[in-house]
C-alpha positions as CSV (number, residue, x, y, z in Angstrom):
1,M,0.0,0.0,0.0
2,T,1.1,3.5,-0.8
3,L,0.8,6.4,1.6
4,L,-1.9,8.0,-0.5
5,T,-3.9,4.8,-0.6
6,V,-3.7,4.4,3.2
7,I,-4.8,8.0,3.8
8,V,-7.7,7.7,1.3
9,L,-9.0,4.4,2.7
10,A,-8.5,5.5,6.3
11,I,-10.6,8.7,5.6
12,I,-13.3,6.5,4.0
13,Q,-13.3,4.1,6.9
14,G,-13.3,6.9,9.5
15,I,-16.1,8.8,7.9
16,T,-18.3,6.0,6.8
17,E,-18.0,3.9,9.9
18,F,-20.3,6.3,11.7
19,L,-22.2,8.1,9.1
20,P,-25.1,5.8,8.1
21,V,-23.7,5.1,4.6
22,S,-21.9,1.7,5.2
23,S,-18.1,1.7,5.7
24,S,-17.9,-1.9,4.4
25,G,-19.7,-0.9,1.2
26,H,-17.5,2.1,0.6
27,L,-14.2,0.2,1.3
28,A,-15.3,-2.6,-1.0
29,L,-16.2,-0.3,-3.9
30,A,-13.1,1.9,-3.2
31,G,-10.9,-1.1,-3.2
32,T,-12.3,-2.2,-6.5
33,I,-11.8,1.3,-8.0
34,M,-8.3,1.7,-6.7
35,N,-7.2,-1.8,-7.4
36,V,-6.3,-2.5,-3.8
37,P,-5.7,-6.2,-3.2
38,A,-8.2,-7.8,-0.8
39,G,-7.2,-9.2,2.5
40,D,-4.8,-6.6,3.9
41,I,-5.4,-7.8,7.5
42,T,-3.1,-5.3,9.2
43,F,-4.8,-2.4,7.6
44,E,-8.3,-3.7,8.6
45,V,-7.2,-4.0,12.2
46,V,-5.6,-0.6,12.2
47,V,-8.6,1.3,10.9
48,H,-11.0,-0.6,13.2
49,V,-8.9,0.3,16.2
50,G,-8.9,3.9,15.0
51,T,-12.7,4.1,14.7
52,L,-12.9,2.4,18.1
53,M,-10.8,5.2,19.6
54,A,-13.3,7.7,18.1
55,V,-16.3,6.0,19.8
56,L,-14.4,5.9,23.1
57,A,-13.5,9.6,22.8
58,V,-17.2,10.6,22.3
59,Y,-18.8,8.2,24.7
60,W,-16.2,7.9,27.4
61,K,-18.3,9.5,30.1
62,D,-21.2,7.1,29.3
63,L,-18.9,4.1,29.3
64,V,-17.2,5.1,32.6
65,G,-20.6,5.7,34.2
66,L,-21.9,2.3,32.9
67,V,-18.9,0.4,34.2
68,S,-18.9,2.2,37.6
69,G,-22.7,1.7,37.9
70,V,-22.3,-2.0,37.2
71,F,-19.7,-2.3,40.0
72,R,-22.0,-0.4,42.3
73,K,-24.9,-2.7,41.2
74,Q,-27.1,0.2,40.1
75,K,-30.2,-1.2,38.5
76,E,-30.1,1.2,35.5
77,S,-26.5,0.3,34.7
78,L,-27.1,-3.4,35.1
79,V,-30.1,-3.3,32.8
80,L,-28.2,-1.4,30.1
81,A,-25.2,-3.7,30.4
82,G,-27.5,-6.7,30.1
83,L,-29.1,-5.3,27.0
84,L,-25.7,-4.6,25.4
85,V,-24.7,-8.2,26.1
86,L,-27.9,-9.4,24.6
87,G,-27.6,-7.1,21.6
88,S,-24.0,-8.3,20.9
89,I,-24.9,-12.0,20.7
90,P,-26.5,-12.1,17.2
91,A,-23.6,-10.4,15.4
92,A,-21.1,-12.5,17.3
93,A,-22.9,-15.7,16.3
94,V,-23.2,-14.7,12.7
95,G,-19.6,-13.5,12.6
96,F,-18.3,-16.7,14.1
97,L,-20.4,-19.1,12.0
98,L,-20.7,-17.3,8.6
99,A,-17.6,-15.1,8.5
100,D,-16.2,-16.7,5.3
101,S,-19.5,-16.6,3.5
102,V,-20.0,-12.9,4.4
103,E,-16.4,-12.0,3.4
104,Q,-17.0,-13.5,-0.1
105,L,-19.7,-10.9,-0.7
106,F,-17.2,-8.1,-0.4
107,D,-15.8,-9.1,-3.8
108,R,-19.3,-8.7,-5.5
109,P,-19.9,-5.0,-6.3
110,V,-23.4,-5.8,-7.4
111,V,-24.4,-7.2,-4.0
112,V,-22.7,-4.2,-2.3
113,S,-24.6,-1.7,-4.5
114,I,-27.9,-3.4,-3.8
115,M,-27.3,-3.4,-0.1
116,L,-26.5,0.3,-0.2
117,I,-29.9,0.9,-1.9
118,V,-31.5,-1.1,0.9
119,T,-29.7,1.0,3.5
120,G,-31.1,4.1,1.8
121,C,-34.6,2.7,2.1
122,I,-34.1,1.9,5.8
123,L,-32.8,5.5,6.5
124,F,-35.7,7.1,4.6
125,S,-38.2,5.0,6.6
126,T,-37.1,6.7,9.8
127,R,-39.2,9.7,8.9
128,L,-42.1,7.7,10.3
129,A,-40.2,7.0,13.5
130,F,-39.3,10.6,14.0
131,A,-43.0,11.5,13.6
132,K,-43.8,9.4,16.6
133,Q,-41.1,10.9,18.9
134,G,-40.0,7.9,21.0
135,R,-39.6,8.5,24.8
136,R,-37.8,5.4,26.0
137,E,-34.3,5.8,27.6
138,N,-33.3,2.2,26.8
139,P,-34.7,-0.5,24.6
140,S,-36.9,-3.3,26.0
141,I,-35.5,-6.8,26.0
142,T,-37.3,-7.4,22.7
143,G,-36.0,-4.0,21.4
144,G,-32.4,-4.8,22.5
145,L,-32.6,-8.2,20.7
146,M,-34.0,-6.5,17.5
147,I,-31.2,-4.0,17.5
148,G,-28.7,-6.8,18.0
149,L,-30.2,-8.7,15.0
150,A,-30.0,-5.4,13.0
151,Q,-26.3,-5.2,13.8
152,A,-25.9,-8.8,12.6
153,I,-27.6,-7.9,9.3
154,A,-25.1,-5.0,9.0
155,L,-22.3,-7.5,8.6
156,L,-23.4,-7.6,5.0
157,P,-21.3,-5.2,2.9
158,G,-23.4,-2.2,2.0
159,I,-25.7,-2.3,5.0
160,S,-24.8,0.5,7.4
161,R,-24.3,-0.7,11.0
162,S,-25.1,2.7,12.5
163,G,-27.9,3.3,10.1
164,I,-29.8,0.1,10.7
165,T,-29.2,-0.1,14.5
166,I,-30.2,3.5,15.1
167,S,-33.2,3.1,12.8
168,T,-34.3,0.0,14.7
169,G,-33.9,1.9,18.0
170,L,-36.0,4.7,16.8
171,F,-38.8,2.3,15.7
172,A,-38.5,0.6,19.1
173,G,-39.6,3.9,20.6
174,I,-36.2,5.1,22.0
175,R,-35.4,8.8,22.1
176,K,-33.1,9.7,19.2
177,E,-30.0,10.6,21.3
178,K,-30.4,7.4,23.4
179,A,-30.9,5.3,20.3
180,A,-27.5,6.6,19.1
181,R,-25.9,6.1,22.4
182,F,-27.1,2.4,22.6
183,S,-26.0,1.9,19.0
184,F,-22.5,3.2,19.5
185,L,-22.0,1.5,22.9
186,L,-23.1,-1.7,21.2
187,S,-20.5,-1.0,18.5
188,I,-17.6,-1.1,21.0
189,P,-17.5,-4.9,21.4
190,A,-18.5,-5.3,17.7
191,I,-15.6,-3.2,16.4
192,A,-13.1,-4.6,19.0
193,G,-14.2,-8.1,18.2
194,A,-13.8,-7.6,14.4
195,A,-10.2,-6.4,15.1
196,V,-9.4,-9.3,17.5
197,L,-10.7,-11.9,15.0
198,K,-8.2,-10.6,12.4
199,L,-5.2,-10.6,14.8
200,G,-4.4,-14.2,14.1
201,D,-3.8,-13.4,10.5
202,I,-2.0,-10.1,11.0
203,G,1.3,-11.6,10.0
204,E,0.1,-12.0,6.4
205,S,0.5,-8.3,5.7
206,G,3.7,-6.4,5.0
207,I,2.4,-2.9,5.6
208,E,5.1,-0.7,7.2
209,L,4.9,0.8,10.6
210,P,4.7,4.5,9.5
211,L,1.7,3.6,7.3
212,I,0.1,1.9,10.2
213,I,0.5,5.0,12.4
214,V,-0.9,7.2,9.6
215,G,-3.9,4.9,9.1
216,L,-4.6,4.8,12.8
217,A,-4.5,8.5,13.3
218,V,-6.5,9.4,10.2
219,S,-9.3,6.9,10.9
220,A,-9.5,8.0,14.5
221,V,-9.7,11.7,13.7
222,T,-12.1,11.4,10.8
223,G,-14.2,8.9,12.8
224,Y,-14.5,11.4,15.7
225,L,-15.6,14.2,13.4
226,A,-18.0,12.0,11.5
227,L,-19.6,10.7,14.7
228,R,-20.1,14.3,16.0
229,L,-21.6,15.2,12.6
230,L,-24.0,12.3,12.7
231,L,-25.2,13.2,16.2
232,S,-25.8,16.8,15.0
233,F,-27.9,15.5,12.1
234,L,-29.8,13.1,14.4
235,S,-30.6,15.8,16.9
236,K,-32.1,17.9,14.2
237,G,-34.2,15.0,12.9
238,K,-32.3,14.9,9.6
239,F,-31.2,11.3,9.8
240,S,-33.1,10.3,6.6
241,I,-31.1,12.8,4.5
242,F,-28.3,10.2,4.1
243,A,-30.8,8.0,2.2
244,W,-30.3,10.0,-0.9
245,Y,-26.5,9.5,-0.8
246,C,-26.9,5.8,-0.4
247,W,-29.3,5.6,-3.2
248,A,-27.1,7.6,-5.5
249,L,-23.9,5.6,-4.7
250,G,-25.8,2.2,-4.8
251,L,-27.4,3.0,-8.2
252,S,-24.0,4.3,-9.6
253,G,-22.2,1.2,-8.4
254,L,-25.0,-1.0,-9.9
255,V,-24.8,0.7,-13.3
256,I,-21.0,0.5,-13.3
257,S,-21.0,-3.2,-12.3
258,I,-23.5,-4.2,-14.8
259,T,-22.2,-2.2,-17.7
260,G,-18.5,-2.9,-16.9
261,G,-17.8,0.9,-17.1
């Protein structure tokens, strides 16, 4: 990998990991366009750690409060922790059982493009959820499981993890800022787990240390800015605006893939 390639892909990962436009879809399409060889395990781990740092930077107070509350056996913290564990199970199970099958889809731009269009439809549908103005602080047990299932579906390239989990939270009647908080707290074990699963194969890559540092820093900074931007759009009820981008990118990718342009 060249320095320019690392910077471009790290920016794409950092921005799209949190904006509801699918980081996996963007990286798959970008890799195809830039002729980047698939399977650069070290780079995948690095950018995942970078975006994990961004989540921790934004939600560190919530995370510290949750951990301390669990140790003090506060009911609210125990309930939230239990819901996060419950919500993490579906994606962990799918990732463990079907990882190879899912990874094969990353090499199929048509599938990625179609899933981006699906993501757009999911985001656009949240207009109905915003009209109802949810009031729950946390999801119910059923809601937590549904958000977890949504996160598992987001393993498909082109399905936005933040988009589908926040949307599910909104339809579950959770307040918009709390739906985002639950989604991103839920992303911590998901992102960390994805990185850990790749550690066993990290020796397969020959990426140099300076490029690793650049990729980590760029993905962390852009991820932090993207997460703040998303929260701003969400607070203003403009979450569905990202649907248009997903539709445009998905349709463009579909046309290019079919025509071979």
